[in-house]
ZADO-1210 file (C-alpha; in nm, 4 decimals, padded with zeros to 6 digits):
<atoms>
<atom x="-02.5514" y="-01.1828" z="01.9189" code="MET" pos="1"/>
<atom x="-02.3183" y="-01.0399" z="01.6469" code="LEU" pos="2"/>
<atom x="-02.4677" y="-00.8725" z="01.3406" code="ALA" pos="3"/>
<atom x="-02.2209" y="-01.0443" z="01.1110" code="ILE" pos="4"/>
<atom x="-01.9798" y="-01.3270" z="01.1567" code="GLU" pos="5"/>
<atom x="-01.7534" y="-01.4555" z="00.8892" code="ALA" pos="6"/>
<atom x="-01.5267" y="-01.7454" z="00.9656" code="ASP" pos="7"/>
<atom x="-01.2548" y="-01.8679" z="00.7092" code="ALA" pos="8"/>
<atom x="-01.4696" y="-01.7668" z="00.4127" code="LEU" pos="9"/>
<atom x="-01.3368" y="-01.8891" z="00.0713" code="ARG" pos="10"/>
<atom x="-01.4681" y="-01.8538" z="-00.2718" code="ARG" pos="11"/>
<atom x="-01.3067" y="-02.0135" z="-00.5837" code="THR" pos="12"/>
<atom x="-01.4163" y="-01.9527" z="-00.9400" code="TYR" pos="13"/>
<atom x="-01.3712" y="-02.2181" z="-01.2091" code="THR" pos="14"/>
<atom x="-01.3425" y="-02.1136" z="-01.5664" code="SER" pos="15"/>
<atom x="-01.2489" y="-02.2806" z="-01.9011" code="ARG" pos="16"/>
<atom x="-00.9996" y="-02.1495" z="-02.1437" code="THR" pos="17"/>
<atom x="-00.9126" y="-02.2542" z="-02.4944" code="GLY" pos="18"/>
<atom x="-01.1184" y="-02.3907" z="-02.7705" code="TRP" pos="19"/>
<atom x="-00.9605" y="-02.7018" z="-02.9250" code="LEU" pos="20"/>
<atom x="-00.8094" y="-02.8082" z="-02.5980" code="ARG" pos="21"/>
<atom x="-01.0221" y="-02.6512" z="-02.3281" code="PRO" pos="22"/>
<atom x="-00.8548" y="-02.6229" z="-01.9942" code="ARG" pos="23"/>
<atom x="-01.0181" y="-02.5699" z="-01.6597" code="ARG" pos="24"/>
<atom x="-00.8624" y="-02.3004" z="-01.4345" code="THR" pos="25"/>
<atom x="-00.9445" y="-02.2018" z="-01.0766" code="GLU" pos="26"/>
<atom x="-00.9128" y="-01.8618" z="-00.9132" code="THR" pos="27"/>
<atom x="-00.9341" y="-01.8000" z="-00.5517" code="GLU" pos="28"/>
<atom x="-01.1151" y="-01.4615" z="-00.5107" code="ALA" pos="29"/>
<atom x="-01.1540" y="-01.4885" z="-00.1358" code="VAL" pos="30"/>
<atom x="-00.8981" y="-01.6789" z="00.0760" code="ARG" pos="31"/>
<atom x="-01.0031" y="-01.7468" z="00.4297" code="GLY" pos="32"/>
<atom x="-01.1581" y="-01.4163" z="00.5279" code="VAL" pos="33"/>
<atom x="-01.2479" y="-01.3891" z="00.9008" code="THR" pos="34"/>
<atom x="-01.4093" y="-01.0950" z="01.0849" code="PHE" pos="35"/>
<atom x="-01.7250" y="-00.9872" z="01.2739" code="ASP" pos="36"/>
<atom x="-01.9390" y="-00.6787" z="01.3083" code="VAL" pos="37"/>
<atom x="-02.1314" y="-00.5794" z="01.6196" code="ALA" pos="38"/>
<atom x="-02.4908" y="-00.4640" z="01.6072" code="PRO" pos="39"/>
<atom x="-02.5127" y="-00.0948" z="01.5185" code="GLY" pos="40"/>
<atom x="-02.1522" y="-00.0776" z="01.3990" code="GLU" pos="41"/>
<atom x="-02.0302" y="00.0890" z="01.0826" code="LEU" pos="42"/>
<atom x="-01.7614" y="-00.1350" z="00.9582" code="PHE" pos="43"/>
<atom x="-01.5416" y="-00.0703" z="00.6560" code="GLY" pos="44"/>
<atom x="-01.3983" y="-00.3374" z="00.4184" code="LEU" pos="45"/>
<atom x="-01.1186" y="-00.1620" z="00.2281" code="LEU" pos="46"/>
<atom x="-00.9202" y="-00.2844" z="-00.0707" code="GLY" pos="47"/>
<atom x="-00.8223" y="-00.2226" z="-00.4390" code="PRO" pos="48"/>
<atom x="-01.0319" y="-00.3354" z="-00.7317" code="ASN" pos="49"/>
<atom x="-01.0244" y="-00.7193" z="-00.7521" code="GLY" pos="50"/>
<atom x="-00.9246" y="-00.7641" z="-00.3857" code="ALA" pos="51"/>
<atom x="-01.2322" y="-00.9671" z="-00.2922" code="GLY" pos="52"/>
<atom x="-01.4598" y="-00.7077" z="-00.1422" code="LYS" pos="53"/>
<atom x="-01.7620" y="-00.7577" z="-00.3487" code="THR" pos="54"/>
<atom x="-01.7254" y="-01.1414" z="-00.3560" code="THR" pos="55"/>
<atom x="-01.7134" y="-01.1298" z="00.0279" code="THR" pos="56"/>
<atom x="-02.0170" y="-00.9158" z="00.0452" code="ILE" pos="57"/>
<atom x="-02.2063" y="-01.1198" z="-00.1926" code="LYS" pos="58"/>
<atom x="-02.1429" y="-01.4310" z="00.0169" code="MET" pos="59"/>
<atom x="-02.2634" y="-01.2508" z="00.3188" code="LEU" pos="60"/>
<atom x="-02.5858" y="-01.1395" z="00.1584" code="ASN" pos="61"/>
<atom x="-02.6550" y="-01.4935" z="00.0080" code="THR" pos="62"/>
<atom x="-02.5911" y="-01.4003" z="-00.3539" code="LEU" pos="63"/>
<atom x="-02.2832" y="-01.6459" z="-00.3695" code="LEU" pos="64"/>
<atom x="-02.2349" y="-01.9596" z="-00.1806" code="LEU" pos="65"/>
<atom x="-01.8916" y="-01.9909" z="-00.0018" code="PRO" pos="66"/>
<atom x="-01.6700" y="-02.2575" z="-00.1448" code="THR" pos="67"/>
<atom x="-01.5757" y="-02.3266" z="00.2195" code="SER" pos="68"/>
<atom x="-01.5994" y="-02.1566" z="00.5590" code="GLY" pos="69"/>
<atom x="-01.9175" y="-02.0231" z="00.7268" code="THR" pos="70"/>
<atom x="-02.1044" y="-01.6908" z="00.7691" code="ALA" pos="71"/>
<atom x="-02.3966" y="-01.5886" z="00.9863" code="ARG" pos="72"/>
<atom x="-02.5981" y="-01.2621" z="00.9619" code="VAL" pos="73"/>
<atom x="-02.8131" y="-01.1836" z="01.2635" code="CYS" pos="74"/>
<atom x="-02.7604" y="-01.5404" z="01.3884" code="GLY" pos="75"/>
<atom x="-02.8697" y="-01.7031" z="01.0587" code="HIS" pos="76"/>
<atom x="-02.6343" y="-01.9131" z="00.8439" code="ASP" pos="77"/>
<atom x="-02.6141" y="-01.7680" z="00.4928" code="VAL" pos="78"/>
<atom x="-02.5976" y="-02.1060" z="00.3260" code="ALA" pos="79"/>
<atom x="-02.8497" y="-02.2980" z="00.5420" code="ARG" pos="80"/>
<atom x="-03.1079" y="-02.0250" z="00.5988" code="ASP" pos="81"/>
<atom x="-03.0716" y="-01.7629" z="00.3197" code="PRO" pos="82"/>
<atom x="-03.4343" y="-01.6528" z="00.3357" code="VAL" pos="83"/>
<atom x="-03.4081" y="-01.5564" z="00.6923" code="ALA" pos="84"/>
<atom x="-03.0911" y="-01.3659" z="00.6070" code="VAL" pos="85"/>
<atom x="-03.2492" y="-01.1751" z="00.3239" code="ARG" pos="86"/>
<atom x="-03.5420" y="-01.0590" z="00.5441" code="ARG" pos="87"/>
<atom x="-03.2949" y="-00.8889" z="00.7627" code="ARG" pos="88"/>
<atom x="-03.0596" y="-00.7232" z="00.5233" code="ILE" pos="89"/>
<atom x="-03.0474" y="-00.4519" z="00.2494" code="GLY" pos="90"/>
<atom x="-02.7982" y="-00.4374" z="-00.0376" code="TYR" pos="91"/>
<atom x="-02.6899" y="-00.1182" z="-00.2197" code="VAL" pos="92"/>
<atom x="-02.4237" y="-00.1306" z="-00.4863" code="PHE" pos="93"/>
<atom x="-02.2528" y="00.1440" z="-00.6802" code="GLY" pos="94"/>
<atom x="-02.3347" y="00.2073" z="-01.0423" code="GLY" pos="95"/>
<atom x="-02.6287" y="00.2807" z="-01.2590" code="ASP" pos="96"/>
<atom x="-02.8139" y="-00.0538" z="-01.2562" code="ARG" pos="97"/>
<atom x="-03.0880" y="-00.1457" z="-01.0085" code="GLY" pos="98"/>
<atom x="-03.3351" y="00.1373" z="-01.0931" code="LEU" pos="99"/>
<atom x="-03.5904" y="00.1874" z="-01.3636" code="TYR" pos="100"/>
<atom x="-03.4913" y="00.5130" z="-01.5484" code="ASP" pos="101"/>
<atom x="-03.8276" y="00.5702" z="-01.7093" code="ARG" pos="102"/>
<atom x="-04.0028" y="00.5597" z="-01.3794" code="LEU" pos="103"/>
<atom x="-04.0034" y="00.8279" z="-01.1360" code="SER" pos="104"/>
<atom x="-03.8240" y="00.7893" z="-00.7958" code="ALA" pos="105"/>
<atom x="-04.1595" y="00.7483" z="-00.6183" code="LEU" pos="106"/>
<atom x="-04.2739" y="00.4819" z="-00.8553" code="ASP" pos="107"/>
<atom x="-03.9389" y="00.2972" z="-00.8211" code="ASN" pos="108"/>
<atom x="-03.9791" y="00.2930" z="-00.4405" code="LEU" pos="109"/>
<atom x="-04.3480" y="00.1741" z="-00.4788" code="ARG" pos="110"/>
<atom x="-04.2347" y="-00.1030" z="-00.7040" code="TYR" pos="111"/>
<atom x="-03.9517" y="-00.2230" z="-00.4792" code="PHE" pos="112"/>
<atom x="-04.1754" y="-00.1849" z="-00.1691" code="ALA" pos="113"/>
<atom x="-04.4009" y="-00.4407" z="-00.3279" code="GLU" pos="114"/>
<atom x="-04.1034" y="-00.6796" z="-00.3991" code="LEU" pos="115"/>
<atom x="-03.9760" y="-00.6379" z="-00.0381" code="TYR" pos="116"/>
<atom x="-04.3248" y="-00.7185" z="00.0958" code="GLY" pos="117"/>
<atom x="-04.3817" y="-00.3848" z="00.2698" code="VAL" pos="118"/>
<atom x="-04.7412" y="-00.3709" z="00.3850" code="GLU" pos="119"/>
<atom x="-04.9593" y="-00.1523" z="00.1563" code="ALA" pos="120"/>
<atom x="-05.0849" y="00.0569" z="00.4468" code="ARG" pos="121"/>
<atom x="-04.7185" y="00.1352" z="00.5498" code="ASP" pos="122"/>
<atom x="-04.5731" y="00.2125" z="00.2059" code="GLN" pos="123"/>
<atom x="-04.6781" y="00.5794" z="00.1768" code="LYS" pos="124"/>
<atom x="-04.5404" y="00.6700" z="00.5113" code="ARG" pos="125"/>
<atom x="-04.2244" y="00.4660" z="00.4815" code="ARG" pos="126"/>
<atom x="-04.1469" y="00.6038" z="00.1359" code="ILE" pos="127"/>
<atom x="-04.1927" y="00.9669" z="00.2629" code="ALA" pos="128"/>
<atom x="-03.9613" y="00.8984" z="00.5551" code="GLU" pos="129"/>
<atom x="-03.6946" y="00.7621" z="00.3218" code="LEU" pos="130"/>
<atom x="-03.7224" y="01.0355" z="00.0710" code="LEU" pos="131"/>
<atom x="-03.6653" y="01.2827" z="00.3481" code="ASP" pos="132"/>
<atom x="-03.3776" y="01.0757" z="00.4782" code="LEU" pos="133"/>
<atom x="-03.1932" y="01.0781" z="00.1544" code="VAL" pos="134"/>
<atom x="-03.2708" y="01.4400" z="00.0656" code="GLY" pos="135"/>
<atom x="-03.4945" y="01.3595" z="-00.2332" code="LEU" pos="136"/>
<atom x="-03.8242" y="01.5153" z="-00.0985" code="SER" pos="137"/>
<atom x="-03.9726" y="01.7454" z="-00.3622" code="GLY" pos="138"/>
<atom x="-03.7928" y="01.5542" z="-00.6558" code="ARG" pos="139"/>
<atom x="-03.9748" y="01.2196" z="-00.6158" code="GLU" pos="140"/>
<atom x="-04.2141" y="01.2855" z="-00.9130" code="GLN" pos="141"/>
<atom x="-03.9229" y="01.3271" z="-01.1555" code="GLU" pos="142"/>
<atom x="-03.7969" y="01.0467" z="-01.3819" code="ARG" pos="143"/>
<atom x="-03.4704" y="00.8863" z="-01.2677" code="VAL" pos="144"/>
<atom x="-03.3255" y="00.9141" z="-01.6150" code="GLU" pos="145"/>
<atom x="-03.2855" y="01.2845" z="-01.5227" code="GLY" pos="146"/>
<atom x="-03.1185" y="01.2250" z="-01.1932" code="TYR" pos="147"/>
<atom x="-02.7491" y="01.2990" z="-01.1337" code="SER" pos="148"/>
<atom x="-02.5206" y="01.0187" z="-01.0260" code="ARG" pos="149"/>
<atom x="-02.5371" y="01.1372" z="-00.6654" code="GLY" pos="150"/>
<atom x="-02.9210" y="01.1463" z="-00.6583" code="MET" pos="151"/>
<atom x="-02.9323" y="00.7919" z="-00.8046" code="ARG" pos="152"/>
<atom x="-02.7043" y="00.6702" z="-00.5285" code="GLN" pos="153"/>
<atom x="-02.9251" y="00.8277" z="-00.2681" code="ARG" pos="154"/>
<atom x="-03.2293" y="00.6630" z="-00.4256" code="LEU" pos="155"/>
<atom x="-03.0413" y="00.3304" z="-00.4189" code="HIS" pos="156"/>
<atom x="-03.0015" y="00.3710" z="-00.0416" code="ILE" pos="157"/>
<atom x="-03.3725" y="00.4482" z="00.0064" code="ALA" pos="158"/>
<atom x="-03.4556" y="00.1432" z="-00.2011" code="ARG" pos="159"/>
<atom x="-03.2234" y="-00.0735" z="00.0308" code="GLY" pos="160"/>
<atom x="-03.3909" y="00.0547" z="00.3398" code="LEU" pos="161"/>
<atom x="-03.7644" y="00.0097" z="00.2479" code="LEU" pos="162"/>
<atom x="-03.8092" y="-00.3070" z="00.4556" code="HIS" pos="163"/>
<atom x="-03.6251" y="-00.1652" z="00.7579" code="ARG" pos="164"/>
<atom x="-03.3279" y="-00.4074" z="00.7404" code="PRO" pos="165"/>
<atom x="-03.1172" y="-00.4736" z="01.0470" code="GLU" pos="166"/>
<atom x="-02.7989" y="-00.4907" z="00.8442" code="VAL" pos="167"/>
<atom x="-02.7277" y="-00.2738" z="00.5312" code="LEU" pos="168"/>
<atom x="-02.4478" y="-00.3698" z="00.2876" code="PHE" pos="169"/>
<atom x="-02.3096" y="-00.0671" z="00.0978" code="LEU" pos="170"/>
<atom x="-02.0887" y="-00.1829" z="-00.1895" code="ASP" pos="171"/>
<atom x="-01.8823" y="00.1231" z="-00.2972" code="GLU" pos="172"/>
<atom x="-02.1897" y="00.3609" z="-00.2963" code="PRO" pos="173"/>
<atom x="-01.9947" y="00.6697" z="-00.3730" code="SER" pos="174"/>
<atom x="-01.8033" y="00.5375" z="-00.6852" code="ILE" pos="175"/>
<atom x="-01.8055" y="00.7858" z="-00.9746" code="GLY" pos="176"/>
<atom x="-01.9943" y="01.0455" z="-00.7570" code="VAL" pos="177"/>
<atom x="-01.8758" y="01.4064" z="-00.7444" code="ASP" pos="178"/>
<atom x="-01.7292" y="01.5424" z="-00.4153" code="PRO" pos="179"/>
<atom x="-02.0520" y="01.7326" z="-00.3141" code="VAL" pos="180"/>
<atom x="-02.2704" y="01.4299" z="-00.3747" code="ALA" pos="181"/>
<atom x="-02.0272" y="01.2080" z="-00.1975" code="ALA" pos="182"/>
<atom x="-02.0286" y="01.4308" z="00.1097" code="ARG" pos="183"/>
<atom x="-02.4070" y="01.4093" z="00.1169" code="ASP" pos="184"/>
<atom x="-02.3964" y="01.0322" z="00.0829" code="LEU" pos="185"/>
<atom x="-02.1472" y="01.0098" z="00.3760" code="ARG" pos="186"/>
<atom x="-02.3845" y="01.2229" z="00.5820" code="ARG" pos="187"/>
<atom x="-02.6736" y="00.9862" z="00.5009" code="THR" pos="188"/>
<atom x="-02.4602" y="00.6729" z="00.5860" code="VAL" pos="189"/>
<atom x="-02.3499" y="00.8298" z="00.9167" code="ALA" pos="190"/>
<atom x="-02.7138" y="00.9116" z="01.0078" code="ASP" pos="191"/>
<atom x="-02.8172" y="00.5457" z="00.9359" code="LEU" pos="192"/>
<atom x="-02.5498" y="00.4114" z="01.1689" code="ALA" pos="193"/>
<atom x="-02.6461" y="00.6717" z="01.4361" code="ALA" pos="194"/>
<atom x="-02.9971" y="00.5466" z="01.4105" code="GLY" pos="195"/>
<atom x="-02.8887" y="00.1853" z="01.5007" code="GLY" pos="196"/>
<atom x="-02.8595" y="00.0205" z="01.1563" code="THR" pos="197"/>
<atom x="-02.5534" y="-00.1966" z="01.1143" code="THR" pos="198"/>
<atom x="-02.3670" y="-00.0931" z="00.8050" code="VAL" pos="199"/>
<atom x="-02.0932" y="-00.2850" z="00.6189" code="LEU" pos="200"/>
<atom x="-01.9316" y="-00.0429" z="00.3753" code="LEU" pos="201"/>
<atom x="-01.6873" y="-00.1447" z="00.1076" code="THR" pos="202"/>
<atom x="-01.4788" y="00.1253" z="-00.0502" code="THR" pos="203"/>
<atom x="-01.1379" y="00.2089" z="-00.1803" code="HIS" pos="204"/>
<atom x="-01.1679" y="00.5692" z="-00.0762" code="TYR" pos="205"/>
<atom x="-00.9594" y="00.6009" z="00.2326" code="MET" pos="206"/>
<atom x="-01.0970" y="00.9473" z="00.3391" code="ALA" pos="207"/>
<atom x="-01.4499" y="00.8042" z="00.3333" code="GLU" pos="208"/>
<atom x="-01.3541" y="00.5039" z="00.5531" code="ALA" pos="209"/>
<atom x="-01.1541" y="00.7278" z="00.7917" code="ASP" pos="210"/>
<atom x="-01.4511" y="00.9643" z="00.8423" code="GLU" pos="211"/>
<atom x="-01.7252" y="00.6997" z="00.8752" code="LEU" pos="212"/>
<atom x="-01.6021" y="00.3757" z="01.0096" code="CYS" pos="213"/>
<atom x="-01.5386" y="00.2631" z="01.3708" code="GLY" pos="214"/>
<atom x="-01.3308" y="-00.0171" z="01.2482" code="ARG" pos="215"/>
<atom x="-01.1933" y="-00.1190" z="00.9107" code="VAL" pos="216"/>
<atom x="-01.0449" y="-00.4351" z="00.7554" code="ALA" pos="217"/>
<atom x="-00.7942" y="-00.4108" z="00.4767" code="VAL" pos="218"/>
<atom x="-00.8417" y="-00.6879" z="00.2221" code="ILE" pos="219"/>
<atom x="-00.5801" y="-00.7571" z="-00.0569" code="ALA" pos="220"/>
<atom x="-00.5379" y="-01.0635" z="-00.2778" code="GLY" pos="221"/>
<atom x="-00.8442" y="-01.2149" z="-00.1217" code="GLY" pos="222"/>
<atom x="-00.7010" y="-01.2112" z="00.2371" code="ARG" pos="223"/>
<atom x="-00.7494" y="-00.9665" z="00.5352" code="ILE" pos="224"/>
<atom x="-00.4186" y="-00.7845" z="00.5813" code="ARG" pos="225"/>
<atom x="-00.5109" y="-00.5828" z="00.8847" code="ALA" pos="226"/>
<atom x="-00.8178" y="-00.5181" z="01.1027" code="LEU" pos="227"/>
<atom x="-00.8674" y="-00.2464" z="01.3590" code="GLY" pos="228"/>
<atom x="-00.9731" y="00.1234" z="01.4189" code="THR" pos="229"/>
<atom x="-00.8497" y="00.3770" z="01.1665" code="PRO" pos="230"/>
<atom x="-00.6196" y="00.5064" z="01.4514" code="GLU" pos="231"/>
<atom x="-00.4645" y="00.1716" z="01.5084" code="SER" pos="232"/>
<atom x="-00.3906" y="00.1308" z="01.1418" code="LEU" pos="233"/>
<atom x="-00.2373" y="00.4690" z="01.1157" code="LYS" pos="234"/>
<atom x="-00.0091" y="00.3691" z="01.4049" code="ALA" pos="235"/>
<atom x="00.1340" y="00.1046" z="01.1842" code="ARG" pos="236"/>
<atom x="00.3120" y="00.3791" z="00.9877" code="VAL" pos="237"/>
<atom x="00.3945" y="00.6013" z="01.2840" code="GLY" pos="238"/>
<atom x="00.7622" y="00.5491" z="01.2117" code="ASP" pos="239"/>
<atom x="00.7241" y="00.7138" z="00.8720" code="ARG" pos="240"/>
<atom x="00.6994" y="01.0602" z="00.7161" code="ASP" pos="241"/>
<atom x="00.5198" y="01.1358" z="00.3948" code="VAL" pos="242"/>
<atom x="00.6318" y="01.3537" z="00.1018" code="LEU" pos="243"/>
<atom x="00.3492" y="01.4638" z="-00.1148" code="GLU" pos="244"/>
<atom x="00.4585" y="01.6010" z="-00.4492" code="ILE" pos="245"/>
<atom x="00.2614" y="01.7529" z="-00.7316" code="GLU" pos="246"/>
<atom x="00.3799" y="01.6084" z="-01.0582" code="VAL" pos="247"/>
<atom x="00.2850" y="01.6135" z="-01.4191" code="TYR" pos="248"/>
<atom x="00.3300" y="01.3090" z="-01.6479" code="GLY" pos="249"/>
<atom x="00.5131" y="01.0735" z="-01.4127" code="VAL" pos="250"/>
<atom x="00.5659" y="00.7363" z="-01.5647" code="GLY" pos="251"/>
<atom x="00.6088" y="00.3876" z="-01.4122" code="GLU" pos="252"/>
<atom x="00.9803" y="00.3797" z="-01.4970" code="ASP" pos="253"/>
<atom x="01.0227" y="00.7033" z="-01.2914" code="VAL" pos="254"/>
<atom x="00.8144" y="00.5694" z="-01.0052" code="LEU" pos="255"/>
<atom x="01.0419" y="00.2629" z="-01.0016" code="ASP" pos="256"/>
<atom x="01.3412" y="00.4943" z="-00.9648" code="GLY" pos="257"/>
<atom x="01.1721" y="00.6630" z="-00.6660" code="VAL" pos="258"/>
<atom x="01.1108" y="00.3377" z="-00.5018" code="ARG" pos="259"/>
<atom x="01.4841" y="00.2395" z="-00.5266" code="ARG" pos="260"/>
<atom x="01.5972" y="00.5513" z="-00.3280" code="VAL" pos="261"/>
<atom x="01.7339" y="00.4319" z="00.0106" code="PRO" pos="262"/>
<atom x="01.4855" y="00.5137" z="00.2934" code="GLY" pos="263"/>
<atom x="01.1770" y="00.5118" z="00.0714" code="VAL" pos="264"/>
<atom x="00.9256" y="00.2659" z="00.2075" code="ARG" pos="265"/>
<atom x="00.6393" y="00.3138" z="-00.0360" code="GLY" pos="266"/>
<atom x="00.5166" y="00.5125" z="-00.3319" code="VAL" pos="267"/>
<atom x="00.1679" y="00.5812" z="-00.4673" code="ALA" pos="268"/>
<atom x="00.0272" y="00.8202" z="-00.7206" code="VAL" pos="269"/>
<atom x="-00.3217" y="00.9609" z="-00.7684" code="GLU" pos="270"/>
<atom x="-00.4635" y="01.1396" z="-01.0673" code="GLU" pos="271"/>
<atom x="-00.5960" y="01.4890" z="-00.9862" code="ARG" pos="272"/>
<atom x="-00.7079" y="01.6540" z="-01.3048" code="GLY" pos="273"/>
<atom x="-00.4211" y="01.7452" z="-01.5259" code="THR" pos="274"/>
<atom x="-00.1753" y="01.6865" z="-01.2365" code="ALA" pos="275"/>
<atom x="-00.0856" y="01.3800" z="-01.0155" code="GLN" pos="276"/>
<atom x="-00.0352" y="01.3606" z="-00.6511" code="ALA" pos="277"/>
<atom x="00.2730" y="01.1512" z="-00.5731" code="LEU" pos="278"/>
<atom x="00.2939" y="01.0221" z="-00.2135" code="SER" pos="279"/>
<atom x="00.6356" y="00.8954" z="-00.0944" code="VAL" pos="280"/>
<atom x="00.6643" y="00.7176" z="00.2462" code="GLN" pos="281"/>
<atom x="01.0028" y="00.7536" z="00.4018" code="THR" pos="282"/>
<atom x="01.1669" y="00.6546" z="00.7219" code="ASP" pos="283"/>
<atom x="01.0778" y="00.8919" z="01.0087" code="ARG" pos="284"/>
<atom x="01.3293" y="01.1871" z="01.0239" code="GLY" pos="285"/>
<atom x="01.5070" y="01.0881" z="00.6977" code="ALA" pos="286"/>
<atom x="01.5759" y="01.3972" z="00.4870" code="GLU" pos="287"/>
<atom x="01.4912" y="01.2616" z="00.1363" code="LEU" pos="288"/>
<atom x="01.3730" y="01.5620" z="-00.0443" code="HIS" pos="289"/>
<atom x="01.6859" y="01.6020" z="-00.2558" code="ALA" pos="290"/>
<atom x="01.7261" y="01.2321" z="-00.3602" code="PRO" pos="291"/>
<atom x="01.3587" y="01.1941" z="-00.4320" code="VAL" pos="292"/>
<atom x="01.3537" y="01.5076" z="-00.6389" code="LEU" pos="293"/>
<atom x="01.6584" y="01.3963" z="-00.8154" code="ALA" pos="294"/>
<atom x="01.4827" y="01.0671" z="-00.9021" code="ALA" pos="295"/>
<atom x="01.2157" y="01.2780" z="-01.0569" code="LEU" pos="296"/>
<atom x="01.4634" y="01.4330" z="-01.3017" code="ASP" pos="297"/>
<atom x="01.2893" y="01.5249" z="-01.6266" code="GLY" pos="298"/>
<atom x="00.9383" y="01.5383" z="-01.4663" code="VAL" pos="299"/>
<atom x="00.7630" y="01.8686" z="-01.4147" code="ARG" pos="300"/>
<atom x="00.7174" y="01.9202" z="-01.0417" code="VAL" pos="301"/>
<atom x="00.4845" y="02.1494" z="-00.8523" code="GLY" pos="302"/>
<atom x="00.4260" y="02.1814" z="-00.4863" code="ARG" pos="303"/>
<atom x="00.6172" y="01.9656" z="-00.2366" code="VAL" pos="304"/>
<atom x="00.4999" y="01.9191" z="00.1220" code="ILE" pos="305"/>
<atom x="00.5848" y="01.7035" z="00.4261" code="SER" pos="306"/>
<atom x="00.2894" y="01.5550" z="00.6284" code="ARG" pos="307"/>
<atom x="00.1869" y="01.2972" z="00.8919" code="GLU" pos="308"/>
<atom x="00.0792" y="00.9620" z="00.7606" code="PRO" pos="309"/>
<atom x="-00.3014" y="00.9225" z="00.6987" code="SER" pos="310"/>
<atom x="-00.5137" y="00.6072" z="00.6795" code="LEU" pos="311"/>
<atom x="-00.4464" y="00.6076" z="00.3025" code="GLU" pos="312"/>
<atom x="-00.0742" y="00.5806" z="00.3766" code="ASP" pos="313"/>
<atom x="-00.1304" y="00.2934" z="00.6086" code="ALA" pos="314"/>
<atom x="-00.3338" y="00.1265" z="00.3434" code="TYR" pos="315"/>
<atom x="-00.0654" y="00.1766" z="00.0871" code="ILE" pos="316"/>
<atom x="00.1927" y="00.0306" z="00.3273" code="ALA" pos="317"/>
<atom x="-00.0353" y="-00.2746" z="00.3727" code="LEU" pos="318"/>
<atom x="-00.0977" y="-00.3517" z="00.0047" code="VAL" pos="319"/>
<atom x="00.2308" y="-00.2216" z="-00.1419" code="GLU" pos="320"/>
<atom x="00.4247" y="-00.5079" z="-00.2928" code="GLY" pos="321"/>
<atom x="00.1217" y="-00.7393" z="-00.3119" code="GLU" pos="322"/>
<atom x="00.0753" y="-00.9352" z="-00.6291" code="ASP" pos="323"/>
<atom x="-00.1277" y="-00.7636" z="-00.9003" code="SER" pos="324"/>
<atom x="-00.5031" y="-00.8042" z="-00.8443" code="PRO" pos="325"/>
<atom x="-00.6509" y="-01.1184" z="-00.9912" code="GLU" pos="326"/>
<atom x="-00.9091" y="-01.1131" z="-01.2634" code="PRO" pos="327"/>
<atom x="-01.2011" y="-00.9240" z="-01.1259" code="ASP" pos="328"/>
<atom x="-01.4686" y="-01.1933" z="-01.0873" code="HIS" pos="329"/>
<atom x="-01.6333" y="-00.9890" z="-00.8142" code="GLU" pos="330"/>
<atom x="-01.8864" y="-00.8277" z="-01.0275" code="ARG" pos="331"/>
<atom x="-01.9691" y="-01.1319" z="-01.2516" code="ALA" pos="332"/>
<atom x="-02.3323" y="-01.1262" z="-01.3591" code="GLY" pos="333"/>
<atom x="-02.5647" y="-00.8468" z="-01.3732" code="GLU" pos="334"/>
<atom x="-02.6412" y="-00.6301" z="-01.0622" code="GLU" pos="335"/>
<atom x="-03.0049" y="-00.6299" z="-01.1682" code="ALA" pos="336"/>
<atom x="-03.0027" y="-01.0145" z="-01.1509" code="HIS" pos="337"/>
<atom x="-02.8526" y="-00.9714" z="-00.7940" code="ASP" pos="338"/>
<atom x="-03.1297" y="-00.7447" z="-00.6891" code="LEU" pos="339"/>
<atom x="-03.3906" y="-00.9916" z="-00.8197" code="THR" pos="340"/>
<atom x="-03.2308" y="-01.2697" z="-00.6156" code="GLU" pos="341"/>
<atom x="-03.2281" y="-01.0542" z="-00.3110" code="MET" pos="342"/>
<atom x="-03.6000" y="-00.9768" z="-00.3306" code="THR" pos="343"/>
<atom x="-03.6965" y="-01.3359" z="-00.4117" code="ALA" pos="344"/>
</atoms>
């Protein structure tokens, strides 16, 4: 039996615009998503903001009803048998909501253990196990309001594991977390999968997915664009080279000029402090240093290197040229409300 089965999932949001002449508009956030996850697998769902990741995960964990299509978790239909699904899953989302800042970590876990129906005689041992797992032993008596972002995220994971779920949904758990805390989170997630927990991880950090996931699905515009191992996705850009250029203050007009250089297959830019990292995908063997640098005329340029394509480059190739993300309905509603629904 598969841990997760999604078949042609769709979710449409209806909204009203205008005051004197209100008009109903529909937005398809998820458009026919299909994939499955095996028991014990660490599966990644990758995509930009507004791509449909969170909407998909909320349909799988019963917080949203699909407009059409079906989904099963541990053999139970998410629409027909949501209570059975909720007993078998945990849900951890990125951000600050979902914990009580004025309580200690220990009191938070005691409170949620009651909500999750953990037997009183098992709570002390289970909480101690989880505090040790996420590296918070010795800090459990401190108020959460004094915790760093990384510590909060680790406590979120402990909360989601209290009732020993068979499937754990991690929705961008490392968002806004510093590199050291993100490394610790990745280690915790890897340990969970090694222990047999099925994990579905949504993220837009490619290095995180490349390190952790056995298989990944790239979602953009509400549709699955590619599905496979990180290695198989990298093979899609095996006919390309990558120029990585350190730039300062590059604008969209300049990037458009780089895209127009013959032989350039894709362009992406990432902020890195005061500088930017410009990745330019080119045809394999094409010597485009000179024309690309010429297109950057007037922009301050630092280090220039050539390298092999990464998972991030494969991801860029898959989503490059897609329509702009639709309005982000994914996080509609309060996460605290979601958590109350999950424990109901």
